[in-house]
C-alpha positions in Angstrom: 10.4 20.8 -19.1 11.1 22.7 -17.1 15.2 24.9 -16.5 16.8 26.2 -13.8 16.0 30.0 -14.8 12.0 28.3 -14.7 10.3 30.4 -11.8 6.4 29.4 -13.0 5.1 27.5 -9.9 4.2 24.0 -10.3 1.6 21.5 -9.5 1.4 17.9 -10.0 -2.8 16.9 -9.5 -2.9 13.1 -9.0 -6.8 11.8 -8.6 -8.0 8.2 -8.4 -10.5 9.1 -11.5 -12.5 5.8 -11.6 -14.7 7.9 -8.5 -16.8 11.3 -9.4 -16.6 12.8 -6.4 -12.6 12.8 -7.2 -12.9 14.0 -10.1 -15.2 16.9 -9.5 -12.0 17.8 -6.6 -10.1 17.7 -9.0 -11.6 19.8 -11.9 -11.3 22.5 -9.4 -7.7 22.7 -7.7 -7.0 22.5 -12.0 -9.1 25.0 -12.5 -8.2 27.1 -9.1 -4.6 26.9 -9.2 -4.7 27.6 -12.8 -6.8 30.7 -12.8 -3.8 31.6 -10.1 -1.0 31.4 -12.3 0.2 28.0 -11.4 0.7 25.4 -13.7 -1.0 22.3 -13.4 0.3 19.6 -14.5 -1.8 15.6 -15.3 -1.3 12.9 -16.7 -2.3 12.4 -19.7 -4.7 9.5 -18.7 -6.2 11.0 -16.1 -6.5 14.1 -18.0 -9.2 12.7 -20.6 -11.3 11.1 -17.6 -11.5 14.8 -16.0 -12.5 15.9 -19.3 -9.2 18.4 -19.1 -6.9 19.2 -22.2 -4.3 22.1 -22.3 -6.1 25.0 -23.8 -8.8 24.8 -21.7 -6.5 27.5 -18.9 -4.4 30.2 -19.1 -1.3 28.8 -18.2 -2.0 25.8 -19.8 -2.2 23.0 -18.2 0.8 20.6 -19.0 0.3 16.9 -19.7 2.7 13.6 -19.1 2.5 10.2 -20.3 5.2 9.7 -17.8 4.4 8.5 -13.9 8.6 8.2 -13.3 8.6 11.9 -14.6 5.6 13.9 -13.7 6.3 15.7 -10.8 10.0 16.9 -12.2 10.1 20.8 -11.4 6.9 20.3 -10.1 7.0 22.2 -6.3 4.6 20.0 -4.4 2.0 16.6 -6.0 -2.0 17.1 -4.2 -3.5 13.9 -4.6 -7.2 13.4 -4.1 -8.4 10.3 -2.9 -7.9 7.6 -0.5 -4.0 6.1 1.5 -4.0 4.0 -1.4 -4.3 6.8 -3.8 -1.4 8.4 -1.7 0.4 5.3 -1.7 0.6 5.9 -5.0 2.0 9.4 -5.2 5.0 8.0 -3.3 6.1 5.7 -6.3 5.5 8.5 -9.2 7.8 10.8 -6.7 10.2 8.6 -4.8 12.6 9.8 -7.2 12.2 13.2 -7.1 11.0 13.9 -3.1 8.5 16.0 -4.2 6.5 17.5 -1.1 3.0 15.1 -1.6 -0.3 16.7 -0.2 -3.7 14.3 0.4 -6.7 15.9 0.2 -8.8 12.5 2.0 -11.2 11.5 0.2 -11.2 7.7 1.9 -12.6 5.7 5.0 -9.5 7.5 7.3 -7.4 8.7 5.1 -4.3 8.9 7.8 -1.6 10.0 5.0 -3.9 12.3 4.2 -3.9 15.8 5.2 -6.1 17.2 4.0 -10.8 16.6 4.2 -13.0 17.2 1.6 -14.4 19.2 3.0 -11.4 22.1 3.4 -10.8 21.6 -0.5 -10.9 25.8 -0.3 -8.9 26.3 2.1 -7.0 23.4 1.0 -6.5 25.8 -2.8 -5.8 28.5 -1.0 -3.3 27.4 1.3 -1.7 25.9 -2.2 -1.7 29.6 -3.7 -0.4 31.5 -0.7 2.2 29.0 -0.1 2.0 28.4 3.3 2.2 24.7 4.0 5.3 22.5 5.1 7.3 19.9 4.3 7.8 16.4 6.8 10.3 13.9 6.3 9.3 10.5 6.8 11.5 7.4 7.3 11.3 4.5 4.2 11.9 1.1 3.6 14.4 0.2 1.5 13.8 -3.6 0.7 16.2 -6.1 -1.2 14.5 -9.4 -2.2 17.7 -12.7 -2.7 17.5 -16.2 -4.0 20.5 -18.1 -4.3 22.5 -14.9 -3.1 21.6 -13.4 -6.1 18.9 -10.1 -6.3 16.0 -10.7 -8.2 13.6 -8.3 -7.1 14.1 -4.3 -5.2 12.5 -1.6 -4.0 10.8 0.8 -1.2 8.0 1.0 0.4 5.5 4.0 2.4 3.7 2.1 5.1 5.6 -1.6 5.7 6.8 -4.7 3.5 5.7 -8.0 4.4 6.6 -11.6 4.2 3.4 -13.7 4.0 2.6 -17.1 3.3 1.5 -18.2 -0.1 -1.1 -20.8 0.6 -3.5 -20.5 3.2 -3.9 -24.3 4.4 -0.2 -24.0 4.5 2.5 -21.8 7.2 5.0 -20.2 6.3 8.4 -21.2 7.8 11.0 -18.4 8.1 14.5 -17.6 10.4 14.4 -13.8 11.3 18.1 -12.3 11.3 18.4 -9.0 13.4 21.9 -7.5 12.0 23.7 -10.3 10.2 22.8 -12.6 13.7 19.5 -14.6 13.8 16.9 -13.8 16.3 13.6 -16.9 16.3 12.7 -19.0 13.9 9.1 -19.1 13.3 6.0 -21.4 11.7 4.0 -18.1 10.9 1.2 -16.5 8.4 4.0 -14.1 7.5 6.5 -10.8 9.3 5.6 -7.7 8.9 8.2 -5.4 9.1 7.0 -0.9 9.8 7.8 2.2 9.6 6.3 5.3 11.4 4.3 6.4 9.1 3.0 2.1 8.1 2.5 1.6 12.6 -1.2 2.8 12.2 -1.8 0.3 9.5 -1.0 -3.7 8.7 0.6 -3.1 11.6 -1.5 -1.6 13.8 -4.0 -4.0 12.5 -1.7 -7.0 13.3 -1.1 -5.9 16.1 2.1 -3.7 16.5 2.5 -0.6 18.6 2.2 2.7 17.5 4.3 5.0 17.0 4.7 9.1 16.5 6.3 10.0 13.5 9.4 11.8 14.6 11.0 8.1 16.4 13.1 6.3 13.4 13.2 3.2 13.9 11.5 0.0 12.1 8.8 -2.3 13.6 8.6 -5.9 13.3 4.8 -8.6 14.2 5.2 -11.4 13.8 1.4 -12.5 12.2 0.2 -15.5 14.0 3.1 -17.1 15.4 3.7 -20.4 16.6 6.8 -19.6 19.0 6.2 -18.5 22.2 9.0 -15.3 21.9 6.3 -14.0 19.1 5.0 -10.3 20.0 5.7 -7.5 18.3 9.3 -5.4 18.1 11.1 -2.0 17.7 15.0 -1.4 15.9 16.7 1.0 15.8 16.3 3.1 12.9 20.1 1.9 11.7 19.1 -2.7 12.0 18.9 -4.6 9.0 15.9 -7.0 9.7 16.6 -10.1 7.1 13.6 -12.8 6.8 14.7 -16.1 5.0 12.2 -18.5 3.8 13.6 -21.7 5.0 14.5 -23.9 2.5 13.4 -27.5 1.9 10.2 -26.1 3.5 6.8 -27.0 1.5 5.4 -23.6 2.0 6.2 -21.4 -0.8 5.7 -17.3 0.5 4.3 -13.4 -1.0 5.9 -10.6 -0.8 3.9 -7.0 -0.4 5.2 -3.6 -0.2 2.4 -1.0 0.5 -0.3 -3.7 -0.7 0.9 -2.7 -3.8 4.0 -4.8 -5.8 4.4 -7.7 -4.4 6.2 -11.1 -5.6 7.1 -15.1 -5.2 9.2 -15.7 -2.9 10.1 -19.6 -3.1 11.6 -21.8 0.1 15.3 -20.3 -0.2 14.6 -16.6 -0.1 15.6 -13.9 1.7 14.8 -10.4 2.2 16.1 -7.8 3.4 14.8 -5.0 5.1 16.3 -1.8 6.4 16.1 2.4 6.1 15.5 3.4 3.4 18.2 6.1 1.2 14.9 8.5 0.4 12.8 9.5 2.4 8.3 10.5 1.8 8.3 13.9 1.5 5.0 14.6 3.2 3.3 18.4 2.9 1.5 19.8 6.1 -1.2 22.4 6.4 -1.2 22.5 10.5 0.8 21.9 13.3 -1.5 19.7 14.9 -0.7 17.2 17.6 0.0 13.8 17.0 -2.1 12.8 19.5 -5.4 15.1 18.2 -4.7 13.3 14.9 -4.9 10.0 15.9 -7.8 10.8 18.2 -10.6 12.1 14.7 -8.6 10.1 12.6 -9.6 6.9 15.1 -12.7 8.4 16.3 -10.7 7.7 20.3 -12.8 8.4 23.7 -11.5 10.9 25.6 -14.4 12.2 27.3 -13.9 13.0 31.2 -10.3 14.6 29.7 -9.6 17.6 32.3 -5.8 18.7 31.0 -3.3 20.2 32.6 -4.2 23.6 32.6 -8.0 22.3 34.5 -6.1 19.8 36.5 -4.0 23.4 38.2 -6.7 25.3 38.6 -8.4 22.3 40.0 -5.6 23.0 43.0 -5.2 26.3 43.1 
């Protein structure tokens, strides 16, 4: 699609085209970016949903049928939707490490950098290249059966091993860095990144971890054991979860709630720091604490701040 000498600016636009609002916002991005000389690349199926073709704008819109190669040569990917859409964009851009800019049309939208009402300012920032990028730790996830690798993938938020049948507990042994840690009868185990600490990890009672902290979280789900607290391990640690052989309950491996594989008794899942990070676009330098307050609607009433405290003492 591009050559090493090609200086044309390209932006991949992905949208949750099943929603009217997302289609309207996507069309606005296509119109404004192409109007400023930036080529917009779209997946052909999404372009059809948007009613956009290669000849509709100058320079022409580029269409592609390949999700895995869609972001080749693009300076960033704009994704319009909620966190699920952003996780899908992370899959599309994973091999290329193309930065992802989320425009939130969902509820919390913790991965998104911009809100619906910020569309005009976001488009302007892209045109003027007023943005930075931030690498976030990911997970590499591998499943083994009888010593053979049967499945491998990655996760941005979390990898969870869960029971397949509601009426049965899952019997697992957890291992850290080659040493057994504890055996649990449980609903499952969540392994999360700092980025995912505000997602499933948070709902399961795990800690919120600031994005700049390099660590992995482990949270047992409804474990019947004395030692069943959430844990945080170093980024170089390897977490292994073994579904005990001979037990009645089988399991399921879920990654980011989007990809799954069945786990029979005897399966072993290894989770480690991903070789490739996910690269997120940042438009603002707001502290993470401010993002928590805004996204979760936290009460900070009564806070005076350090400056006010110094004034009151003088």
